[in-house]
Each structure stands twice: as structure tokens, then as C-alpha cells.
N, C-alpha and C positions, 0 to 999 in steps of 0.2 A: 815714445812720445807721451804716453800718459804720465810718466814720472816727471817729465819736464813741465807738463801742463799743471800738475799738482804743485810743483815747486813754484811756478810763476804765480798761481792763484794764492797760495799760502804766503808767499813773500809780499805780495801786494797787500793782502789783508793785514798782515802783521805790521808792515811799514805804516799803513794808514792808522792802525790802532795806536801804535807807539807815538806817532807824530801828534796825535790828538792829546796825548798826556800833558804836553807842555813842559815837561821836565827835561833836564839835561840828559839824564840817562835814557829817557824816552826818545829824544832826538838821536842819540847814539845808536839805540836799537833800530830805529827807523832807517838810519843810514846803513846799518849793517844788513838789514833785510833788503833794502834797495840795491846794495852791492851784490847780495846773493842772487837776486832776481836778474841782474845784469850779467853776472857770471854764467848763470844757467842759460840765458838767452844766447850768449856767445858760444857756450860749450856744446849745445845741442847739434849744430851742423858739423862740428869737428868730430864728435863721437859717431855721428851717422856716417861720415866719410870713412873713418877707421873701420867701422863695422862692415862696410861694404868691401873693404880690402883685406882685412886681417886673415882671412882663410888662405890667401895666396902665400903667406909666410909661415904656415904650419910646417913642422918637420916632415910629416907625412899624414896620410888620411887617418891613421890610427892614433896620431898624437896631435890633437887640436889645441896646441898651445904655442904662444910666442909673445913677445913683448907688447905688440899692438893689442892682441886679445886681452892680455893681462891689464893693460892700461885702460881699456874700455870697461872691463869688469870692475876694476878698482874705482873708476869714476862713477859707475852705476851704483856701487855700494855706498859711496860717499853721498851721492844724490839721494838715495833711499834714506840714509841716516838724517840728512838735512830735512827731508820731507817729514820724517818721523818726529824730529825735534821741533819743527815749525808748528 
């Protein structure tokens, strides 16, 4: 949850900042950050759902890995990178 909260806050701040610039590139950056905020808002419940279920699909207790777990981890890494770059 904190990762998504950080993404939402940073995306809103950056969208507002670039919107005020009044330039074409500023408007494009503002639209990109607004899109990032929206994607994050929609992605959070999906990842939360997968995180509740992915343990069911592990090969066994000693092998905590499967496609769902990998998808969640990859998405979290991408989110952390987006927060860092924002």
C-alpha cells in the first residue's frame, strides 16, 4: 500500500507541476503522470488479489515461485522504479 500511495502522491504533484508550465511538453508530461496515476489506481486491487492467491500455485512449500508470484514481484519492481523516477 505505501508504494501505491507514494506513486499517487508523486503523480498528482508532477501532473500539477507540468500542467502549470503552459508548454506543449509540459501538457504531455502532465498527461503521462495522470495516466501513471490512473494505472496505479487500477493496478493496486489486482495485485492485492494476486498476492492473496499466489501461494496456492507454488510447486511446493520449499519452492515459493510461480507465474502469479513473478507477475506481482515484477509489477512491484516497476512501481518502485516509477516512484524513484517521479
